[in-house]
C-alpha positions as CSV (number, residue, x, y, z in Angstrom):
1,D,18.4,-14.0,48.0
2,L,14.7,-13.4,47.6
3,I,12.7,-10.2,47.1
4,L,9.0,-10.1,47.6
5,E,6.9,-7.1,46.3
6,A,3.2,-6.6,46.8
7,G,0.7,-3.8,46.8
8,L,-2.7,-2.5,45.8
9,A,-4.0,0.2,43.5
10,Y,-7.3,2.0,43.7
11,D,-8.9,3.4,40.5
12,L,-10.6,6.7,41.5
13,S,-12.9,6.8,38.4
14,Q,-14.2,3.2,38.6
15,S,-13.9,2.7,42.3
16,S,-12.1,-0.5,41.7
17,I,-9.2,-2.1,43.6
18,T,-6.4,-4.3,42.1
19,L,-4.3,-6.5,44.3
20,P,-2.0,-8.2,45.4
21,Q,0.4,-7.1,42.6
22,L,2.7,-9.8,43.9
23,L,6.2,-10.1,42.3
24,V,8.8,-12.6,43.5
25,R,12.4,-12.2,42.4
26,T,15.4,-14.3,43.1
27,G,19.0,-14.1,41.9
28,I,20.3,-17.1,39.9
29,T,23.7,-15.6,39.2
30,D,25.2,-12.0,39.6
31,S,23.7,-11.2,36.1
32,L,20.5,-13.4,36.0
33,E,17.3,-13.0,38.0
34,F,14.2,-15.3,37.9
35,R,10.9,-13.5,38.3
36,I,7.3,-14.7,38.8
37,T,4.2,-12.6,39.0
38,A,1.0,-13.8,40.7
39,P,-2.4,-13.1,39.0
40,D,-3.9,-9.8,40.1
41,I,-7.5,-9.6,41.3
42,S,-9.6,-6.6,40.3
43,L,-12.6,-6.0,42.6
44,Q,-15.5,-3.7,41.5
45,D,-19.2,-3.6,42.5
46,Q,-18.9,-7.0,44.2
47,E,-17.5,-8.5,41.0
48,S,-14.0,-9.8,40.5
49,A,-11.7,-10.4,37.6
50,F,-8.4,-12.3,37.5
51,G,-5.2,-11.4,35.6
52,A,-2.4,-13.6,34.3
53,V,0.5,-15.4,35.9
54,S,3.8,-14.6,34.3
55,V,7.4,-15.8,34.5
56,G,10.5,-14.2,33.2
57,V,14.3,-14.1,33.5
58,K,16.1,-10.8,33.7
59,Y,19.7,-10.4,32.4
60,A,21.6,-7.3,33.5
61,T,25.1,-6.1,33.0
62,E,27.2,-3.0,33.6
63,V,28.5,-1.0,30.6
64,N,30.5,1.2,33.0
65,E,30.2,2.6,36.5
66,Q,27.1,4.7,35.5
67,I,25.3,2.7,32.9
68,R,23.5,-0.6,33.2
69,I,21.6,-2.4,30.5
70,G,19.5,-5.6,30.5
71,L,16.9,-7.8,28.8
72,L,13.8,-9.3,30.2
73,P,11.9,-12.0,28.3
74,S,8.7,-13.1,29.8
75,I,5.6,-15.3,29.2
76,A,2.1,-14.9,30.7
77,L,-1.0,-17.1,30.8
78,P,-4.5,-16.1,32.1
79,V,-5.7,-18.3,34.9
80,T,-9.5,-17.8,34.2
81,G,-11.8,-17.0,31.3
82,E,-12.1,-18.1,27.8
83,D,-8.4,-17.6,27.0
84,R,-7.2,-20.0,29.7
85,D,-5.5,-22.2,27.1
86,L,-2.7,-21.8,24.5
87,S,-4.6,-19.1,22.8
88,G,-4.2,-16.9,25.8
89,I,-0.4,-17.0,26.0
90,Q,1.4,-13.7,25.8
91,S,5.1,-13.4,25.3
92,G,7.1,-10.2,25.9
93,L,10.6,-8.9,25.6
94,A,11.9,-5.7,27.2
95,F,15.2,-3.8,26.9
96,L,16.1,-2.2,30.2
97,W,18.6,0.6,30.9
98,S,19.6,2.8,33.8
99,L,21.9,5.8,34.2
100,D,23.2,7.0,37.5
101,T,24.1,10.7,37.0
102,D,25.5,11.2,40.5
103,T,25.1,9.8,44.0
104,S,21.4,11.0,44.4
105,V,19.8,11.1,40.9
106,G,19.2,8.3,38.5
107,I,17.3,7.9,35.2
108,Y,16.1,4.5,34.0
109,G,13.6,3.1,31.5
110,S,12.4,0.3,29.3
111,L,11.5,-0.3,25.7
112,G,9.8,-3.5,24.5
113,T,6.9,-5.4,22.9
114,Q,4.4,-8.0,23.8
115,A,2.7,-10.5,21.5
116,G,-0.6,-12.2,22.2
117,G,-2.5,-15.0,20.5
118,I,0.6,-17.2,20.1
119,G,-1.2,-20.5,20.6
120,G,-4.4,-19.5,18.8
121,E,-5.8,-21.6,16.0
122,S,-6.0,-18.6,13.6
123,G,-2.3,-18.0,13.9
124,E,-3.0,-14.2,14.1
125,L,-0.8,-12.3,16.6
126,S,-1.6,-9.0,18.3
127,F,1.2,-6.7,19.4
128,E,1.4,-4.1,22.1
129,H,4.6,-2.0,22.3
130,F,5.7,-0.1,25.4
131,A,8.2,2.5,26.6
132,S,8.9,4.1,29.9
133,M,11.3,6.6,31.5
134,T,11.7,7.3,35.2
135,L,13.6,9.9,37.1
136,G,14.5,9.0,40.7
137,W,16.0,11.2,43.4
138,S,17.3,10.0,46.8
139,V,16.5,12.8,49.3
140,N,18.3,11.0,52.1
141,D,19.2,7.5,53.2
142,S,15.5,6.7,53.9
143,I,13.4,8.7,51.4
144,S,13.4,8.7,47.6
145,L,11.1,10.4,45.1
146,F,10.3,9.3,41.6
147,A,8.4,10.6,38.5
148,E,7.6,8.3,35.5
149,G,6.1,8.6,32.1
150,Y,5.2,5.6,30.0
151,S,3.3,4.7,26.8
152,L,1.4,1.7,25.6
153,I,0.9,1.4,21.8
154,G,-1.5,-1.2,20.5
155,E,-4.7,-0.5,18.7
156,S,-4.4,3.0,20.2
157,A,-1.5,4.9,21.7
158,D,-2.0,5.8,25.4
159,I,0.4,7.9,27.5
160,Y,0.5,7.8,31.3
161,A,2.3,9.6,34.1
162,D,2.8,8.8,37.8
163,A,4.9,9.9,40.7
164,G,5.5,8.8,44.2
165,I,7.6,8.5,47.3
166,I,9.6,5.5,48.6
167,Y,10.4,5.1,52.3
168,L,13.1,2.6,53.5
169,L,11.9,1.5,56.9
170,K,15.0,-0.7,57.3
171,P,17.5,-2.3,54.9
172,T,15.1,-5.3,54.3
173,L,11.8,-3.4,54.2
174,Q,10.6,-0.7,51.9
175,L,7.2,1.1,51.4
176,D,6.0,3.2,48.5
177,F,3.0,5.4,47.9
178,Y,2.2,6.7,44.4
179,G,-0.5,8.2,42.1
180,G,-0.9,8.4,38.4
181,V,-3.1,9.5,35.5
182,P,-3.7,8.8,31.8
183,I,-2.7,11.9,30.0
184,A,-5.7,11.8,27.7
185,D,-8.2,11.4,30.7
186,P,-6.9,12.8,34.0
187,S,-10.2,11.9,35.6
188,A,-9.3,8.2,35.4
189,A,-6.6,8.7,38.0
190,W,-5.4,6.0,40.5
191,I,-3.5,5.8,43.7
192,G,-1.5,2.9,45.1
193,F,0.6,1.5,47.9
194,G,3.3,-1.1,47.8
195,I,5.7,-3.0,50.1
196,S,8.9,-4.8,49.3
197,T,10.9,-7.1,51.6
198,F,14.3,-8.6,51.1
199,V,15.1,-12.1,52.4
200,D,18.8,-12.9,52.6
201,G,19.3,-16.5,51.6
C-alpha cells in the first residue's frame, strides 16, 4: 500500500508559497511504515529556496481499542546551500499518541526533539523540541474538522495554532483546506491546501 500526500501553503505576510509538501508513505508491516519527504521549494519575489529531504520509519501499536502510541525516528539532509554535507544532517525522534473518545471525536499529538549539526567539525549540536495536540471531529462520512496547537522550542519558544476541514472525495482521495497563525504574531498567518491519495498495492 502506498499513500501520497502533497500540497502548498501561502504565507500572507511575506507573500511566499511553499510546495510541493510531498510525503510518501508505505507500509512495511502492520506496525511499521516507511516515510520519505521531498524537499520543499519556497518561492518569494522571484527567488527560491529549497528545504531538506528526509526519511523515517514509524512504529505504531495499540494499547487498547481507544489508545495508540508510536515512535518516529527520522533523518534529514539539505539538498542545496552551504550545509549540503554532513554538517547539515538533522536527526529527530518523535513520540506519537492518539485517543479515540467515541466514533466521531479523536485527540492525537506528538512530543519530540530534533538535533542539528551532527556531522559538523565543531561537534556542537543544536536542539529544537516540539509538541503538538490536535482535536479532530468527523462531521459525517465525507467531512471532518480539526484544530491544532503546537510549539517549537529552540533558541526561542514559539506557539502556533491552525484549523481546517478535510473532505473525502472517495475512499482513495482526500482534500484538506487549512489556515494558521503564530500566536505571538497573528499577522504572519498562512493558508494551505493539501491532497492525499491511497494506492492499494
